[in-house]
C-alpha positions as CSV (number, residue, x, y, z in Angstrom):
1,C,2.2,65.5,85.5
2,L,5.2,63.3,86.1
3,C,7.7,66.3,86.4
4,D,11.3,66.1,87.7
5,T,12.0,68.0,90.5
6,R,15.0,69.3,92.3
7,V,14.7,70.1,96.2
8,V,16.9,73.2,97.5
9,D,17.8,74.1,100.8
10,S,18.8,77.7,101.4
11,V,19.8,80.0,104.5
12,V,16.9,82.2,105.4
13,F,19.2,84.5,107.9
14,N,22.8,85.3,107.5
15,S,22.8,87.1,110.9
16,M,20.5,87.5,113.8
17,P,16.7,88.1,112.9
18,S,15.6,91.8,113.7
19,S,12.4,90.6,115.7
20,I,10.7,87.5,116.9
21,H,8.0,88.6,114.5
22,E,10.3,88.1,111.4
23,A,12.0,85.0,112.7
24,A,8.3,83.4,113.2
25,A,7.3,85.0,109.7
26,K,10.3,83.7,107.7
27,L,11.2,80.3,109.6
28,N,9.1,77.2,108.8
29,I,11.0,74.1,109.6
30,G,11.3,72.9,113.5
31,S,14.4,71.6,114.7
32,I,15.6,69.5,117.8
33,G,17.2,70.9,120.5
34,P,20.8,71.7,120.3
35,D,21.5,70.0,123.7
36,V,20.8,66.6,121.8
37,F,24.1,66.9,120.0
38,S,27.4,66.3,121.4
39,S,28.9,69.1,123.8
40,G,30.8,71.6,122.0
41,S,28.9,71.2,118.7
42,Y,27.0,74.5,118.9
43,S,28.0,77.9,120.3
44,T,25.4,80.3,121.8
45,I,24.6,84.2,120.9
46,N,21.8,85.6,123.0
47,N,19.9,88.9,121.8
48,S,18.5,90.4,125.0
49,D,16.8,93.1,122.8
50,T,14.8,90.6,120.8
51,G,14.9,87.8,123.0
52,I,16.2,85.3,120.3
53,T,18.8,83.0,121.1
54,A,21.0,81.2,118.0
55,Y,23.0,78.5,118.1
56,L,25.8,78.1,115.6
57,K,27.7,75.3,114.5
58,D,31.1,76.4,113.4
59,N,30.4,80.1,114.5
60,K,28.5,80.8,111.2
61,F,25.0,81.4,110.4
62,D,24.1,78.3,107.9
63,V,21.3,75.7,107.3
64,D,22.6,74.1,110.7
65,T,21.6,77.2,112.7
66,I,19.3,76.8,115.3
67,F,17.0,80.1,116.6
68,E,15.3,79.6,119.8
69,F,12.4,82.3,120.7
70,S,9.2,82.5,122.6
71,D,5.8,83.8,121.2
72,D,3.2,85.9,122.6
73,K,1.5,83.0,123.7
74,G,4.2,81.8,125.8
75,R,5.3,78.8,123.5
76,T,8.8,78.1,122.9
77,F,9.9,77.4,119.5
78,L,13.2,75.7,117.9
79,M,13.5,76.7,114.4
80,K,16.2,75.6,111.8
81,N,17.6,78.3,109.7
82,M,16.5,76.9,106.3
83,H,14.1,77.2,103.8
84,S,13.3,74.1,101.5
85,S,12.0,74.5,97.9
86,V,10.9,72.2,95.3
87,Y,11.5,73.3,91.9
88,L,10.1,71.7,88.9
89,Q,12.2,70.8,85.9
90,R,11.6,70.4,82.2
91,K,12.3,66.9,80.3
92,T,15.3,68.9,78.9
93,G,16.8,69.5,82.4
94,G,16.1,73.3,82.8
95,L,13.9,74.6,85.4
96,T,10.3,75.3,84.6
97,G,10.2,78.4,86.8
98,H,7.5,76.7,89.3
99,S,8.0,75.9,92.6
100,F,6.5,75.5,96.0
101,R,7.6,75.1,99.7
102,N,8.8,71.6,100.9
103,A,6.4,71.4,103.5
104,P,7.9,69.1,106.1
105,Q,5.9,66.2,107.3
106,F,6.6,63.7,110.4
107,M,4.8,60.4,108.9
108,S,7.1,57.9,107.0
109,F,5.8,56.7,103.8
110,V,7.3,53.3,104.4
111,P,4.4,51.1,106.2
112,S,7.2,49.3,108.2
113,E,8.5,52.6,109.8
114,T,5.1,54.1,110.7
115,T,4.7,53.9,114.4
116,I,1.9,54.8,116.8
117,R,4.3,57.5,118.3
118,D,4.5,59.2,115.1
119,A,0.8,59.5,114.6
120,Q,0.7,60.9,118.0
121,Y,3.1,63.7,117.3
122,E,1.6,64.4,113.8
123,T,-1.9,64.7,115.8
124,E,-0.6,66.5,118.7
125,A,1.1,69.3,116.3
126,T,-2.2,69.6,114.4
127,L,-4.3,70.0,117.2
128,D,-1.6,72.8,118.8
129,H,-1.9,74.6,115.3
130,Y,-5.8,74.9,115.9
131,F,-5.7,75.8,119.6
132,Y,-3.2,78.4,119.0
133,S,-4.7,79.9,115.8
134,D,-6.3,83.4,116.0
135,N,-9.1,82.3,113.6
136,T,-10.3,79.3,115.6
137,A,-12.5,81.0,118.3
138,P,-14.2,83.4,115.8
139,F,-14.7,80.5,113.4
140,L,-16.4,78.1,116.5
141,A,-18.4,81.0,117.4
142,V,-20.0,81.4,114.1
143,R,-20.9,77.9,113.6
144,Y,-22.3,77.4,117.2
145,I,-24.5,80.8,116.8
146,Q,-25.3,79.2,113.1
147,R,-26.5,75.9,114.8
148,L,-28.0,77.2,117.9
149,V,-29.4,80.8,117.8
150,T,-29.7,81.9,114.0
151,S,-28.6,80.7,110.6
152,N,-27.1,84.1,109.5
153,P,-25.8,86.2,112.6
154,S,-24.7,89.6,112.1
155,P,-20.8,90.6,112.1
156,R,-21.8,92.8,115.6
157,Y,-23.7,89.7,117.0
158,I,-20.3,87.5,116.7
């Protein structure tokens, strides 16, 4: 299907998230640090109860807001306060009701812009995802046991 699409960026939080778990579950798009922008571009709000820091542009929660928090593994995240969705449109212009998350990607589709650095960032992000995933250790344990010990290990053995 060659469908017309429309990308819609929306705000996730209109105030501080209630917990790191909520922020990690709802925010999917990473951000660069607010210190990259000119001095005074962002104001800071710290919530000592949750451990979340919000960097606000023009002192309001919008798609330019950046949240900073650390997970239980000690990794620090900088996430944009944005959810990006792709909506499919009918030929007549109306929406079909079907949509999906507009997943970010690091590699350029233009060959002249593709660099080794971008490929390294993409590879590093993938390896970090595998390394910090709670499912990696049990998955590898099952595969090693299947190859080296028994082909059908019991859940208790794993």
